[in-house]
N, C-alpha and C positions, 0 to 999 in steps of 0.2 A: 345431743341438742334437741330441744323441744320448742314448738312454736308458742309464742306469747299471744295474748288477745290482740285483736286488731286495733283497739283503742289504747294500746300500751304506749307509753312515752317514757323514755329514760329519765330517771330522777337525778338530782345532784349527787346521790349516793351510788349510782349505777356506773360501773366502768364500761366504756364503749371500746370495743376492738375495731380498729379502723385506722384510716389515714386522713390527713388534712388538718387545716388550721382549726376547724370547728371541734373536731374530736380532741385535739391537743389542749384546747382551751376549756374543755368541759371540766366542771369542778371535781368530779370523781377521778378523772384522769390526772388532774394536777396533784391530787392527794396521793394517787397511786405512784406517780413519779417521785414524790418526796419520800414515800415509804421505801421504794426501791433504792434510792440514793442513801437512805439511812443504813442499809445492810450491805452496801456495795463493798466497803472496806473489809468487813468480816468475810464476805463471800470470796473476795480476791485472795485473802490470806489463808483460806482453807487448804489443807495439805493434800486432800484426796477428793474424789468425786462423791464419796459417801458423805463427807462433811458438808460439801456444797449442796447435796440433795436434801439433807436435814435442814439446813438454813433456808432453802427454798420452800420446803413444806411449812415451816413456821410462818414465813411471810404470807403464804396463801391462806392460812388459818386466820391471820390478822385481817386480811382483806375481806374474808367472808364475815368476820365478826364486826368490824368497824364499817364496812361498806356492804352494798347489796349484791356483790358478785359481778360477773361479766356478761355482757349481752353483745349481740352482733346482728346487723341488719342484712337480710337476704337480698342480694341485688336483683334477682329475677322476680320475686313476688313482692318485695318491699315490706315484708313482715319482719318483726323483731324476733330473734331466737335467743334462748338461754343456752349458753355454751356449757359443755361438760367439763369435768375436772382436768382431763388431759390437755385440752386446748387452753384452759386457764393457766396451767402449769407451764406450757410451752410459751405463752405470751409473757409471763413473768420472767422466765429464764432469758428470753430474747431481750427484754428490757434491761436486765443486768448486763448482758454481753455488750449491748450498745453503749451502756454507760461506761463500761470498762473496755472500750474499743481498742486500746493499746495492748491489751493482754489476750484478746480473742480474735482469731481470724474469721470467725463466723459473725462478727458484729457488723452492723449496718455501716458504721463509719469506715471500718477496715475494707469492706467490699467497695464502697465508693472510692476510697483512696486507691485501691488496686485498679479499679476501672479507669480512674484518671491517669494512673501511671501507664496503663496499657495504651490509652489514647495518645499520651505524650510520646511513647516509644514508636507508635505507628507514624506520628507526625515527623519525628526525627528521621525515621527510615525513609519516608517520602521525600523529605528535604535532601537527604543524602543522595537518593536516586536522581533528583532533579539537578543537584550540583554535578554529579557524574555525567549526566546527559549534556549539561551546558559545557562542561570541560571537553567532551568529545566533539561537540559542535564547533567550539572555538579551535580545536586542533585541526578539524577538517577544513574550516574556513582559512586558517593560516596556510595549510598545505595547498589549497586551491589558489590562494594569492601568490604563493611562491612559484607555482607552476605557470600562472599567467604572466608573472614578471619574467620568468625564464624564456617563455615564448616570445615576449615582447623584445627582449634583448637579442634573441637569435634572429629576428627579422632584419633584412637589409635596410639601412637608413639612407643611402644615397638615392638621388633622383634617377640615376641610370638603371636602378633595379626595379623600377615600377612595373616593367613588362613581366619580370619574373614573378613579382607578387601577384599581379593580375592572373598570370598563368596558373599559379598555385591555387588561386581562389576559384578557378573554373571547375565544373563537375568532372568526375573521373571519366565519364563516357566521352566528353568533349576532348579532354586531353589525350585519351587513347586514340580517338579518331584522328586528331591532329598529328600524333606521332606516327600513325600508320600512313597517312598521306605524305608526310615528310620522307619516310623510309621508301615509299613507292617511287616518289620523284627522284630520290637519290639513286635507287636501283635502275630506273629507266635511263637516267643520264649516264650511269656507269656502263650499262649495256650498249648504249649508242656509241660511247667512246671506244669500247672494245671492238665492235663491229666495224666502225670506221677505220680503226687502226689496222684491222685484218684485211678488209676488202675495199677500202676506200680508193686506194691507188689503182687496183686492178679493175674496178668497175667504172672508173672515169674514162670516157671515150677519148681516144688519141687519134692523131692524124698520120702516124708513121706508117710507112709501107710494110714494115715487118709485121706489125700487129694486124694489118688488114688482111695479109695472106696467111697468117698463122691459124691452121685449123684446130690446133689444140689450145687456143687461148680461152680463158674462162668466159663463160657467158655473162654479160653485164647484168647486175641485179637491178635492172631498171623497173620502172612501174608505169604501166599504161594508164595515164590520167583520163583517157577517154572512157574507161570503164566506170568512172565515177559520174559521167554525165548521163542523166536519165533519158531513156528513149520514150518519146510520146506514145501513148496507148494507141492512138489512131494510126500512127505510122507503123506500129507493130502489126496491127490487123491488116493493113494494106500490104505489108510484106508477106504475110502468111497466106491470105486468101488470093486465089487466081482472078484474073480479069473476067468480067461478065461475058465478053465475046467468046473466050475460050471455053467457058462453061456451057454456053449455048451450042457451040459447035460439037462439043463432046456429047451433048444430049441428043442432037440430031443424028449423029453417027451411030448411036446405040439403037439398032433395029428392034431388038427384043422389047426395049422399054416403050418404043413408039407403038408396036403392035399391041401391047397391053393397054395403052391409053386409047387406041382406036377401037 
């Protein structure tokens, strides 16, 4: 490829390599498309690549004879370039393959069709996954509903069972403490019953003469309730400290202490 002058403008006889509506509607490009369509049947009927290559070479010679060849615009500099023979040949062969899209996998139409099929397959796969997820959610919801209904049926329906329901609704710690307190009260009542049955009759005071003179009679398990009565603090100190007169008398009797003071 070589750069054309800055003031170069494609003529109606210049084939433009590019894309878009303006390029397709250019007069030289429309004539190019008609010439390609004229040899498409012969090109498709060729038995081997050699025959197809010779048909393509003849078309390119006609393009150079009847038209002014191929040009391309450089996107970076904006200058027009004259393309070489290899790019012109590749462009013409691609136009033939696009026209015979049903026979060539490298054609533009075939590539678009394959891309659309891939998109459709992906969409179908996504839809299938969504349906599977919805089915799983429905199954889970039905299982939860059945479990809830089973729990509702198993609950007591009579009014007399309200206490049991409220007890079940209490926290685990509360129910545990309640059970412990009940067991403690039961054990204490049982212990009292056993002790009373074993020692109740013997500890009860009697007025018979034989019990009064029996030295081997068991000692009553009585309880002195006076121990529970608190003794005032002042009374305790009065009981512990001696009287002031006795303290003074003992002080005067101590000769050694008096001699030290005098």
